[in-house]
Residue, then its C-alpha position, 0 to 999 in steps of 0.5 A: m309808102h307811108r300809111f295812115f289809118v282811118s275810120l270807115s266814116d271818113i271814107g267817101a267816094d273820091l275822098i277821105r278825110l284825115s285826122q288833125e294828127d295826120s294832116a300835121h304828119i303828112r304836112a311834117l314829112r312834106l310830101r309833094p302833091s304827086e307822092s302816093f301814100v296809103v290810108c287803111d279803113g282797118d277793116g281790110s282795104d288799102y286806098i292809095c293816096h294823093l293829098g288832096k288840093h283843098d281844106g290845107g291838107s286834111v283830105a286824100e283823094i284816092i287813086k284805086a283801092v286795093p285788099s290789104l296784103g299785110e294780113p294773115s290767112f287765119d285768126c291768131t290771137v295771143f294771150i300775154a301776162f302782165s309783165k314788168g317795165a318794158k317787156l310788154d312794149i316788145a311783145v305787142q310790138k313784135s306780135v303785131e308785126l307777125g301778124a296777130c289779130r289781137i293781143i289780150l293780156f291777163p294776170s298770173e300769180r308770179g306775174e304783175k297786176a292789172d294796170v289799166k294806165k298801160m292800155t292806152r300806151l300799148q294800144r298806141i304802139a299797136l298803131e304804129a307797128a300796124k302803120q310799119s309793118g303793113r297791116g290791114i287793121i290795128p289790132a286791139v290790145t285789152a286785158e282779161d280781169t283773171f288767169i281763168s278767164a284768159v285761159e277760158h276764153a283761149a279755150l274758144f278757138d279752135f287750136p288752143l296753145f298753152l305754152y308751158e316750160c314744164e311740158s316735156k311730151t308734146t311740142l309746138r311742132d308736134a301741135l302744129s302738125g295736127y292744124s287745119v287750113r284756116q282754124s282760129v288760132s290762140i297762144l297763151t304765154g306766162p309771166e317771168g317765173g312761169f305758170t304755177d301748177r295750179e295754173a297749168d291744171d286750169a288751163k289744161s283742163s279748160g281745153m287748152t293743149a299744153v306744148m313744150l316752145s324750146k328747150r331753153i327757157l325764154r323770156c316772158e317777151t320772147a316765148p309769146i314772139a317765138a311762137l307766133a312766128a312758129v305758127m305763121y311760118h306753118t301756116g305759109n304766112l310768114 
């Protein structure tokens, strides 16, 4: 079914107020009054609806409310280094599809500088990915100002994973063997060219666990997707 997101303030006892953009989209889809679609409150609840008979299609009539089934059983946040071109678009889109609760971007020595102009587009990509994949929330896409602030933030999670291409002892599988149910997880991945020695030392000293994701070198847009998929599979969320 087609999926739309609204704020909690737009939801009444029997009706949901739709935005002009969503109303126009519904008209373009030529949905019949008998056809069902989903409106999500962005807080974990889905509303199965029919198109309202009044107000020119700007309201949805609630048939029933159900919990969103597309949310993982734990909080997993992905920290991704700024990169060139469409690489961030891909990483953000797939991270949302796989179940990331939020995506946090950060600058790094070998990566691109922070670009606030990208943030609006990336949040829109997250919205569309959330709709397509049946998510119950729209993961926020934000940015840290520095690498240090990113690793300090990531280290606050119960299970902070630092994906480091020079790590030779601890694999991601090894690390996940110590995971406890419902622990929050952070995954921090680097830019093209990888992390510098200084950045690796800063991440480790902040309390993050350095892990080797693969014996192969993955692209900067592939690494967060592969790591997140592995974590979701290990926790029974894939």
